[in-house]
RODO-2510 file (C-alpha; in nm, 4 decimals, decimal comma):
residues 483
     n   res          X          Y          Z
     1     m    -0,9672    -0,8525     1,5512
     2     k    -0,7736    -0,5987     1,7547
     3     i    -0,7742    -0,2307     1,6700
     4     t    -0,5755     0,0593     1,8161
     5     a    -0,7229     0,4062     1,8635
     6     r    -0,4614     0,6788     1,8905
     7     g    -0,5070     0,9787     2,1147
     8     e    -0,3185     1,2465     2,3056
     9     i    -0,3235     1,4056     2,6491
    10     l    -0,3519     1,7740     2,5651
    11     a    -0,3610     1,9306     2,9121
    12     l    -0,1321     1,8206     3,1957
    13     s    -0,0788     2,0222     3,5091
    14     d     0,2753     2,0417     3,6490
    15     e     0,1772     1,8086     3,9314
    16     a     0,0192     1,5525     3,6945
    17     k     0,3138     1,5779     3,4544
    18     t     0,5592     1,5017     3,7343
    19     a     0,3490     1,2051     3,8463
    20     v     0,3269     1,0591     3,4943
    21     d     0,6996     1,1105     3,4267
    22     d     0,7908     0,9379     3,7546
    23     l     0,5611     0,6480     3,6685
    24     m     0,7223     0,6104     3,3258
    25     r     1,0725     0,6223     3,4706
    26     i     1,0024     0,3629     3,7388
    27     f     0,8001     0,1372     3,5077
    28     s     1,0734     0,1366     3,2396
    29     s     1,3374     0,0631     3,5019
    30     a     1,1230    -0,2245     3,6306
    31     i     1,1083    -0,3702     3,2785
    32     r     1,4875    -0,3626     3,2445
    33     y     1,5341    -0,5155     3,5893
    34     s     1,2815    -0,7910     3,5095
    35     f     1,4543    -0,8606     3,1798
    36     q     1,7887    -0,9206     3,3497
    37     r     1,6330    -1,1502     3,6113
    38     l     1,4610    -1,3522     3,3367
    39     i     1,7901    -1,3926     3,1495
    40     e     1,9631    -1,5114     3,4665
    41     g     1,6873    -1,7646     3,5202
    42     s     1,7469    -1,7788     3,8955
    43     m     1,3920    -1,6702     3,9868
    44     s     1,0463    -1,7758     3,8771
    45     v     0,8123    -1,5268     3,7094
    46     g     0,5972    -1,5067     4,0209
    47     d     0,8986    -1,4308     4,2422
    48     i     1,0171    -1,1620     4,0003
    49     e     0,6742    -0,9985     4,0078
    50     k     0,6767    -0,9830     4,3894
    51     d     1,0372    -0,8560     4,3903
    52     v     0,9560    -0,5819     4,1362
    53     a     0,6472    -0,4725     4,3279
    54     s     0,8381    -0,4298     4,6557
    55     r     1,1563    -0,2889     4,5012
    56     y     0,9927    -0,0228     4,2838
    57     g     0,6787     0,0554     4,4845
    58     l     0,4431    -0,0644     4,2111
    59     n     0,1118    -0,2315     4,2749
    60     i     0,0997    -0,5986     4,1826
    61     r    -0,0791    -0,5368     3,8518
    62     q     0,1807    -0,2816     3,7424
    63     a     0,4564    -0,5239     3,8429
    64     k     0,2924    -0,8039     3,6441
    65     d     0,2700    -0,5769     3,3382
    66     a     0,6384    -0,4828     3,3654
    67     v     0,7491    -0,8452     3,3974
    68     e     0,5230    -0,9549     3,1103
    69     d     0,6669    -0,6822     2,8866
    70     a     1,0184    -0,8069     2,9617
    71     r     0,9131    -1,1696     2,9147
    72     q     0,7625    -1,1015     2,5719
    73     t     1,0801    -0,9193     2,4647
    74     l     1,2858    -1,2225     2,5659
    75     i     1,0511    -1,4652     2,3892
    76     s     1,0562    -1,2634     2,0657
    77     q     1,4363    -1,2510     2,0640
    78     r     1,4640    -1,6268     2,1063
    79     k     1,2065    -1,6968     1,8370
    80     l     1,3871    -1,4746     1,5877
    81     l     1,7237    -1,6500     1,6218
    82     p     1,6354    -1,9674     1,4235
    83     e     1,4769    -1,7502     1,1527
    84     y     1,7929    -1,5416     1,1221
    85     v     2,0117    -1,8517     1,0989
    86     k     1,7879    -2,0125     0,8356
    87     n     1,7614    -1,6956     0,6270
    88     y     2,1355    -1,6247     0,6201
    89     a     2,2091    -1,9914     0,5464
    90     k     1,9806    -1,9768     0,2416
    91     k     2,1368    -1,6507     0,1300
    92     a     2,4809    -1,8107     0,1549
    93     e     2,3617    -2,1060    -0,0535
    94     a     2,2310    -1,8691    -0,3201
    95     v     2,5679    -1,6927    -0,3417
    96     e     2,7490    -2,0265    -0,3646
    97     k     2,5306    -2,1240    -0,6614
    98     k     2,6189    -1,7980    -0,8360
    99     l     2,9890    -1,8601    -0,7812
   100     k     2,9730    -2,1810    -0,9852
   101     h     2,8826    -1,9872    -1,3017
   102     v     3,0986    -1,6756    -1,2570
   103     k     3,3929    -1,6292    -1,4928
   104     s     3,4933    -1,2706    -1,4154
   105     e     3,7574    -1,2544    -1,1426
   106     k     3,6291    -0,9175    -1,0243
   107     k     3,2764    -1,0494    -0,9829
   108     r     3,4047    -1,3646    -0,8143
   109     k     3,5915    -1,1559    -0,5602
   110     a     3,2788    -0,9509    -0,4870
   111     l     3,0674    -1,2643    -0,4442
   112     l     3,3248    -1,4238    -0,2141
   113     s     3,3120    -1,1119     0,0027
   114     k     2,9325    -1,1295     0,0113
   115     l     2,9453    -1,5022     0,0920
   116     a     3,1817    -1,4409     0,3841
   117     k     2,9484    -1,1730     0,5173
   118     r     2,6444    -1,4019     0,4970
   119     q     2,8336    -1,6823     0,6710
   120     r     2,9534    -1,4503     0,9477
   121     k     2,5949    -1,3410     1,0124
   122     r     2,4761    -1,7024     1,0162
   123     d     2,7511    -1,8069     1,2591
   124     y     2,6882    -1,4994     1,4761
   125     y     2,3249    -1,5939     1,5413
   126     q     2,4032    -1,9648     1,5614
   127     q     2,6358    -1,9116     1,8557
   128     f     2,3499    -1,7708     2,0638
   129     i     2,1334    -2,0744     1,9881
   130     t     2,4190    -2,3072     2,0863
   131     a     2,4803    -2,1202     2,4118
   132     n     2,1035    -2,0780     2,4782
   133     t     2,1415    -1,6999     2,5062
   134     i     2,0247    -1,4000     2,3025
   135     p     2,2023    -1,1075     2,1331
   136     p     2,2481    -0,7910     2,3409
   137     v     1,9257    -0,5927     2,3814
   138     v     1,9452    -0,2129     2,4049
   139     f     1,6464    -0,0518     2,5761
   140     g     1,6038     0,2889     2,4179
   141     g     1,7224     0,1856     2,0728
   142     k     2,0563     0,0920     1,9228
   143     k     2,0744     0,4103     1,7140
   144     t     2,0246     0,6303     2,0196
   145     f     2,2806     0,4234     2,2103
   146     h     2,5445     0,4817     1,9407
   147     q     2,4617     0,8518     1,9397
   148     r     2,5158     0,8642     2,3140
   149     c     2,8464     0,6750     2,2814
   150     a     2,9578     0,9242     2,0175
   151     g     2,8513     1,2147     2,2394
   152     t     2,6069     1,3591     1,9857
   153     i     2,3170     1,3497     2,2356
   154     s     2,3111     1,4368     2,6054
   155     i     2,2654     1,1939     2,8923
   156     e     1,9259     1,3525     2,9589
   157     k     1,8044     1,2672     2,6071
   158     w     1,9354     0,9131     2,6443
   159     r     1,7523     0,8683     2,9733
   160     d     1,4385     1,0213     2,8277
   161     k     1,4481     0,7715     2,5399
   162     r     1,4822     0,4776     2,7808
   163     s     1,2040     0,5920     3,0143
   164     n     0,9278     0,7238     2,7917
   165     r     0,6456     0,4692     2,8176
   166     v     0,4060     0,2946     3,0499
   167     y     0,1335     0,0505     2,9657
   168     a    -0,1310    -0,1574     3,1366
   169     r    -0,3111    -0,4697     3,0230
   170     g    -0,6853    -0,4808     3,0566
   171     d    -0,9034    -0,6788     3,2942
   172     k    -1,2714    -0,7410     3,2284
   173     t    -1,3409    -0,7997     3,5984
   174     k    -1,2035    -0,4514     3,6816
   175     k    -1,4176    -0,2467     3,4391
   176     g    -1,1735    -0,2718     3,1510
   177     n    -0,8429    -0,1479     3,2922
   178     p    -0,7728    -0,0749     3,6612
   179     n    -0,4443     0,1188     3,6273
   180     l    -0,5033     0,3218     3,3093
   181     r    -0,8795     0,3563     3,2983
   182     i    -1,0684     0,5507     3,0306
   183     l    -1,3749     0,7394     3,1507
   184     y    -1,6576     0,8949     2,9505
   185     h    -1,8549     1,1784     3,1102
   186     d    -2,0578     1,4605     2,9555
   187     e    -1,9540     1,3554     2,6032
   188     k    -1,5856     1,3882     2,6980
   189     l    -1,3130     1,1271     2,7384
   190     f    -1,0750     1,1194     3,0345
   191     l    -0,7806     0,9002     3,1312
   192     e    -0,7501     0,7983     3,4966
   193     i    -0,3880     0,7119     3,5812
   194     s    -0,2806     0,5173     3,8903
   195     t     0,0400     0,6923     4,0062
   196     l     0,3162     0,5810     4,2417
   197     a     0,1853     0,7940     4,5282
   198     k    -0,0182     0,6081     4,7905
   199     t    -0,3211     0,7025     4,9987
   200     p    -0,3203     0,6391     5,3782
   201     s    -0,5022     0,3100     5,3060
   202     g    -0,2258     0,1978     5,0691
   203     r    -0,4112     0,2502     4,7419
   204     s    -0,2614     0,4320     4,4436
   205     v    -0,3361     0,8027     4,4072
   206     k    -0,5186     0,8547     4,0787
   207     v    -0,4741     1,1456     3,8393
   208     t    -0,7480     1,2207     3,5850
   209     v    -0,6557     1,4029     3,2621
   210     p    -0,8599     1,4871     2,9493
   211     l    -0,8034     1,2488     2,6575
   212     y    -0,8366     1,3543     2,2941
   213     i    -0,9021     1,0864     2,0296
   214     a    -0,8445     1,2327     1,6846
   215     q    -1,1255     1,2482     1,4324
   216     k    -1,1559     1,4532     1,1149
   217     k    -1,4951     1,5950     1,0226
   218     s    -1,5927     1,7072     0,6743
   219     k    -1,6474     2,0796     0,6401
   220     k    -1,9327     2,0207     0,3956
   221     t    -2,1298     1,7396     0,5586
   222     g    -2,0103     1,7563     0,9181
   223     r    -1,9568     1,3790     0,9165
   224     v    -1,6386     1,2093     1,0267
   225     n    -1,4118     1,1239     0,7367
   226     g    -1,2829     0,7690     0,7463
   227     r    -1,3413     0,5511     1,0504
   228     n    -1,4764     0,7092     1,3680
   229     y    -1,2304     0,5647     1,6207
   230     r    -1,3557     0,7914     1,8973
   231     q    -1,7121     0,6637     1,8696
   232     m    -1,5895     0,3050     1,8399
   233     l    -1,3955     0,3464     2,1649
   234     i    -1,6966     0,4987     2,3395
   235     d    -1,9157     0,2114     2,2232
   236     y    -1,6571    -0,0373     2,3427
   237     l    -1,6410     0,1212     2,6884
   238     h    -2,0113     0,0479     2,7271
   239     t    -1,9426    -0,3257     2,6827
   240     g    -1,7209    -0,3328     2,9937
   241     d    -1,4655    -0,5589     2,8222
   242     a    -1,0886    -0,5391     2,8744
   243     y    -0,8719    -0,2957     2,6793
   244     q    -0,4993    -0,2176     2,6798
   245     v    -0,3649     0,1352     2,7240
   246     e    -0,0137     0,2614     2,6511
   247     i     0,1209     0,6125     2,7140
   248     l     0,4207     0,7292     2,5106
   249     r     0,6172     1,0511     2,5631
   250     r     0,7713     1,1962     2,2488
   251     k     0,9269     1,5417     2,2308
   252     g     0,7385     1,6566     2,5361
   253     r     0,3978     1,5379     2,4142
   254     y     0,2030     1,2486     2,5631
   255     y     0,0370     1,0088     2,3195
   256     v    -0,2100     0,7372     2,4180
   257     h    -0,2713     0,4103     2,2321
   258     v    -0,5868     0,2188     2,3262
   259     t    -0,6113    -0,1370     2,1920
   260     f    -0,9435    -0,3198     2,2016
   261     d    -1,1438    -0,5855     2,0170
   262     e    -1,3153    -0,4295     1,7176
   263     a    -1,5548    -0,7217     1,6791
   264     a    -1,7142    -0,6319     2,0139
   265     v    -1,8532    -0,3070     1,8716
   266     r    -1,9157    -0,4109     1,5124
   267     a    -2,1281    -0,6964     1,3843
   268     y    -1,9450    -0,8364     1,0826
   269     k    -2,1648    -1,0191     0,8342
   270     v    -2,0340    -1,1933     0,5256
   271     e    -2,2632    -1,0848     0,2456
   272     y    -2,0924    -1,2353    -0,0577
   273     k    -2,0647    -1,6127    -0,0831
   274     g    -1,8739    -1,6207    -0,4103
   275     h    -2,1765    -1,7280    -0,6191
   276     a    -2,0722    -1,4862    -0,8938
   277     g    -1,7139    -1,6136    -0,8873
   278     l    -1,3929    -1,5051    -0,7208
   279     v    -1,1382    -1,2305    -0,7719
   280     g    -0,7812    -1,3601    -0,7536
   281     i    -0,5278    -1,1034    -0,6299
   282     d    -0,1550    -1,1149    -0,6997
   283     t     0,0587    -0,8716    -0,4985
   284     n     0,3358    -0,6794    -0,6741
   285     p     0,5818    -0,4022    -0,5861
   286     d     0,3550    -0,1396    -0,7381
   287     g     0,0097    -0,2726    -0,6516
   288     f    -0,2427    -0,5508    -0,7104
   289     a    -0,3229    -0,7568    -1,0194
   290     l    -0,6884    -0,8698    -1,0185
   291     t    -0,8417    -1,1491    -1,2253
   292     h    -1,2117    -1,2384    -1,2039
   293     i    -1,3278    -1,5968    -1,2695
   294     d    -1,6721    -1,7582    -1,2587
   295     r    -1,7677    -2,0539    -1,0407
   296     t    -1,6457    -2,3004    -1,3031
   297     g    -1,2974    -2,1473    -1,2946
   298     n    -1,3143    -1,9761    -1,6339
   299     y    -1,1649    -1,6330    -1,6978
   300     r    -1,4043    -1,3368    -1,7041
   301     h    -1,2163    -1,0112    -1,6567
   302     h    -0,8923    -0,8645    -1,5287
   303     t    -0,7630    -0,5262    -1,4183
   304     a    -0,4689    -0,3722    -1,2363
   305     i    -0,4781    -0,1435    -0,9345
   306     a    -0,1335     0,0116    -0,9165
   307     r     0,0503     0,2975    -0,7486
   308     h     0,4023     0,3189    -0,8895
   309     e     0,4988     0,5557    -0,6100
   310     l     0,4929     0,2591    -0,3679
   311     t     0,8493     0,1565    -0,4539
   312     y     1,0053     0,4782    -0,3260
   313     a     0,7471     0,6642    -0,1118
   314     r     0,7872     0,7263     0,2601
   315     s     0,6203     0,4931     0,5092
   316     n     0,3227     0,7202     0,5868
   317     r     0,2650     0,7870     0,2198
   318     r     0,2873     0,4151     0,1393
   319     e     0,0283     0,3357     0,4027
   320     n    -0,2105     0,5880     0,2470
   321     l    -0,1501     0,4525    -0,1033
   322     i    -0,2129     0,0949     0,0083
   323     g    -0,5359     0,2054     0,1748
   324     e    -0,6526     0,3625    -0,1517
   325     m    -0,5740     0,0465    -0,3474
   326     v    -0,7472    -0,1786    -0,0948
   327     k    -1,0567     0,0396    -0,1166
   328     e    -1,0628    -0,0077    -0,4938
   329     v    -1,0246    -0,3855    -0,4558
   330     i    -1,3224    -0,3988    -0,2198
   331     q    -1,5352    -0,1921    -0,4588
   332     y    -1,4349    -0,4178    -0,7494
   333     a    -1,5511    -0,7250    -0,5530
   334     k    -1,8754    -0,5567    -0,4470
   335     d    -1,9600    -0,4533    -0,8027
   336     r    -1,9281    -0,8156    -0,9152
   337     q    -2,0932    -0,9652    -0,6048
   338     c    -1,8055    -1,2061    -0,5463
   339     g    -1,5392    -1,2984    -0,2924
   340     v    -1,1635    -1,2497    -0,3130
   341     a    -0,8652    -1,4832    -0,2910
   342     f    -0,5033    -1,3936    -0,2215
   343     e    -0,1786    -1,5593    -0,1226
   344     d    -0,0985    -1,6752     0,2289
   345     l     0,2597    -1,5508     0,2174
   346     k     0,5351    -1,6377     0,4645
   347     f     0,7393    -1,3258     0,5267
   348     e     1,0955    -1,4581     0,5171
   349     h     1,3996    -1,2610     0,4065
   350     d     1,5975    -1,5579     0,2762
   351     q     1,6498    -1,4528    -0,0859
   352     d     1,9821    -1,3041    -0,1866
   353     s     1,9530    -1,0281    -0,4462
   354     q     2,1239    -0,7210    -0,5824
   355     r     2,1219    -0,3933    -0,3921
   356     k     1,8694    -0,2174    -0,6171
   357     f     1,6115    -0,4954    -0,5999
   358     s     1,6690    -0,5360    -0,2259
   359     r     1,5802    -0,1693    -0,1787
   360     i     1,2617    -0,2108    -0,3832
   361     r     1,1670    -0,5288    -0,2007
   362     h     1,2276    -0,3605     0,1345
   363     n     0,9703    -0,0976     0,0423
   364     f     0,7414    -0,3668    -0,0981
   365     i     0,5594    -0,4291     0,2271
   366     y     0,3759    -0,7550     0,1546
   367     r     0,2663    -0,7871     0,5129
   368     q     0,1002    -0,4458     0,5300
   369     m    -0,0682    -0,4859     0,1915
   370     l    -0,2184    -0,8245     0,2732
   371     t    -0,3031    -0,7343     0,6328
   372     m    -0,4922    -0,4229     0,5246
   373     l    -0,6671    -0,6201     0,2511
   374     e    -0,7777    -0,8910     0,4937
   375     r    -0,8996    -0,6351     0,7467
   376     a    -1,0964    -0,4479     0,4780
   377     c    -1,2636    -0,7719     0,3659
   378     i    -1,3782    -0,8401     0,7222
   379     r    -1,5085    -0,4870     0,7725
   380     n    -1,6976    -0,4842     0,4448
   381     g    -1,8407    -0,8342     0,4699
   382     i    -1,6415    -0,9689     0,1750
   383     e    -1,5706    -1,3409     0,1821
   384     y    -1,1984    -1,4045     0,1413
   385     t    -0,9742    -1,7090     0,1042
   386     k    -0,5982    -1,7409     0,1535
   387     v    -0,4173    -1,9999    -0,0579
   388     k    -0,0666    -2,1418    -0,0845
   389     p     0,1503    -1,9258    -0,3135
   390     a     0,3644    -2,2078    -0,4588
   391     f     0,4052    -2,1982    -0,8402
   392     t     0,1253    -1,9451    -0,8944
   393     s     0,3430    -1,7226    -1,1137
   394     k     0,4980    -2,0136    -1,3061
   395     i     0,1662    -2,1859    -1,3746
   396     g     0,0087    -1,8560    -1,4730
   397     l     0,2972    -1,7830    -1,7109
   398     y     0,3185    -2,1224    -1,8813
   399     k    -0,0521    -2,2090    -1,8910
   400     y    -0,2685    -1,8959    -1,9053
   401     t    -0,0750    -1,5968    -2,0400
   402     h    -0,0894    -1,7256    -2,3989
   403     q    -0,4392    -1,8692    -2,3669
   404     y    -0,6065    -1,5498    -2,2432
   405     g    -0,3555    -1,2854    -2,3479
   406     l    -0,2629    -1,1986    -1,9887
   407     d     0,0612    -1,0810    -1,8366
   408     v     0,2320    -1,2988    -1,5782
   409     h     0,0760    -1,1177    -1,2799
   410     h    -0,2809    -1,1569    -1,3987
   411     g    -0,2024    -1,5171    -1,4900
   412     a    -0,0872    -1,5738    -1,1321
   413     a    -0,4050    -1,4072    -1,0019
   414     l    -0,6097    -1,6459    -1,2166
   415     v    -0,4291    -1,9452    -1,0625
   416     i    -0,4862    -1,8038    -0,7120
   417     a    -0,8604    -1,7712    -0,7724
   418     r    -0,8876    -2,1224    -0,9156
   419     r    -0,6857    -2,2636    -0,6256
   420     a    -0,9277    -2,1001    -0,3816
   421     y    -1,2024    -2,3114    -0,5409
   422     g    -0,9879    -2,6218    -0,4903
   423     m    -0,9214    -2,6715    -0,8614
   424     k    -0,6056    -2,8523    -0,9689
   425     e    -0,3860    -2,7122    -1,2418
   426     k    -0,3275    -3,0012    -1,4788
   427     v    -0,0380    -2,9690    -1,7192
   428     p    -0,1702    -2,9045    -2,0737
   429     r    -0,1134    -3,1854    -2,3215
   430     l     0,1229    -2,9794    -2,5379
   431     l     0,3516    -2,8981    -2,2449
   432     r     0,3296    -3,2535    -2,1186
   433     e     0,4263    -3,4067    -2,4527
   434     k     0,7087    -3,1643    -2,5295
   435     l     0,8653    -3,0994    -2,1887
   436     l     0,7971    -3,4021    -1,9695
   437     p     0,9585    -3,7456    -1,9960
   438     t     0,7525    -4,0557    -2,0668
   439     k     0,7472    -4,1494    -1,6997
   440     s     0,6538    -3,8136    -1,5484
   441     p     0,6030    -3,7507    -1,1746
   442     s     0,2704    -3,8482    -1,0255
   443     t     0,1881    -3,5140    -0,8609
   444     e     0,1026    -3,1928    -1,0424
   445     w     0,3446    -2,9945    -0,8255
   446     k     0,6419    -3,2065    -0,9345
   447     r     0,5336    -3,1904    -1,2972
   448     w     0,5256    -2,8117    -1,2969
   449     a     0,8643    -2,8039    -1,1202
   450     m     1,0119    -3,0312    -1,3865
   451     i     0,8644    -2,8186    -1,6658
   452     h     1,0143    -2,5050    -1,5162
   453     q     1,3556    -2,6733    -1,4865
   454     r     1,3399    -2,7810    -1,8485
   455     i     1,2509    -2,4311    -1,9676
   456     e     1,5293    -2,2853    -1,7513
   457     k     1,7813    -2,5088    -1,9297
   458     e     1,6510    -2,3865    -2,2643
   459     a     1,6804    -2,0251    -2,1465
   460     k     2,0461    -2,0764    -2,0551
   461     i     2,1146    -2,2263    -2,3968
   462     i     1,9265    -1,9654    -2,5999
   463     t     1,9916    -1,6409    -2,4098
   464     k     2,2407    -1,7513    -2,1402
   465     g     1,9979    -1,6106    -1,8840
   466     s     1,7065    -1,7132    -1,6666
   467     v     1,3399    -1,7557    -1,7532
   468     t     1,1490    -1,4277    -1,7741
   469     p     0,7985    -1,3545    -1,9045
   470     e     0,9562    -1,1831    -2,2058
   471     f     1,1694    -1,4881    -2,2796
   472     w     0,8709    -1,7235    -2,2670
   473     r     0,6611    -1,5033    -2,4949
   474     s     0,9456    -1,4672    -2,7460
   475     h     1,0659    -1,8286    -2,7501
   476     r     0,7532    -2,0245    -2,6619
   477     k     0,7019    -2,1656    -3,0113
   478     e     1,0699    -2,2458    -3,0470
   479     i     1,0822    -2,4393    -2,7176
   480     l     0,7596    -2,6285    -2,7937
   481     g     0,8635    -2,7019    -3,1522
   482     l     0,5794    -2,5072    -3,3107
   483     t     0,7897    -2,3058    -3,5566
***
């Protein structure tokens, strides 16, 4: 598991500052040059590396890093194209389905405009796949590029934005990182930078600057609050393994990101084997819904860990709120001596929705919530399981909300926990007799899909709307013929 320690170069002499700025400028230019050569496809990667090294005066490792950076940018762009096409195609299909049931001419006109927009986006990305090319890439950022075109920023700021970073991959055989090496002497950290200047023997002139890795100590206890990234980095340096270093210049300050393998300095041990059950976790826009089950799959307890501010808070604030919630989840699992289970979500933006919900969903960072939860489980020795998310909410709503008096989110969490144990969710006899035909599908998945379709038809007849938890609670007896 990779971890990044953030630091800053606090003291740079004029000579060292000039050397670092020149290195950033040349390295960024080498990336752009490599990117164009890769798009042309007229040279192999090895030939581009040699060309970059001779053209820009970089050593071969710096040239390899520049070419690899460009190559990864190109790969990511090509991988994203099919996802964009698929997502916009699904969004267009969703709008087309809505058009079939629209009677208002004003709403139909608005949906047709939205449909045309989705189709234009789909066709735009499809043309690059057909031509085996990629959309234009702006080094320095599209927003900054438009500002420069509008004349709102100077050419110096534009150039600064395009030439503000340098990075070096690690090498275990070269004491971790030969071009951006971190040194530890007399309880102090230093960064040794290989500049563009050469010694008489042809080696790079090295500049050594003090490196500060942030840590916050408690005024009462003197201990470091949170995780001690500085000590973790120092411990990792003693292993001699490879680490990646990146220097970023922002508003005249020089920040350093050091990425290394956290497992090399921490021995993770799974302490909880789930003998006291599992905690199923359902993710929601405002937090987590937790449901605890025993080893036989029976309900034991449920709770909610929510922060309603998540739907509108700024990114830094959201990250802090998610960290607080994850900490509570871990403590909940520790108190009950059990493991956790959550959904293995695929992060696709293929659902078409209204503007308000799209804004909420944009702030609902599934990826960050689940990534932080998984990382916390590893660090705290909590056994965790990721399960398929299909039909968890529907099964929880139709099967468990009435049985245990749960809301739909805790019902979904119950299904997630049971699925982690490998338990199948059989359709209850009452639902099977009332909502399934005599010859029902053979698989449980198809049966639940058919039940949901049947209830959706009833919802359109009764309320002329879709199935919601409120609808099911209000009309459950009516649909099942229990009134």
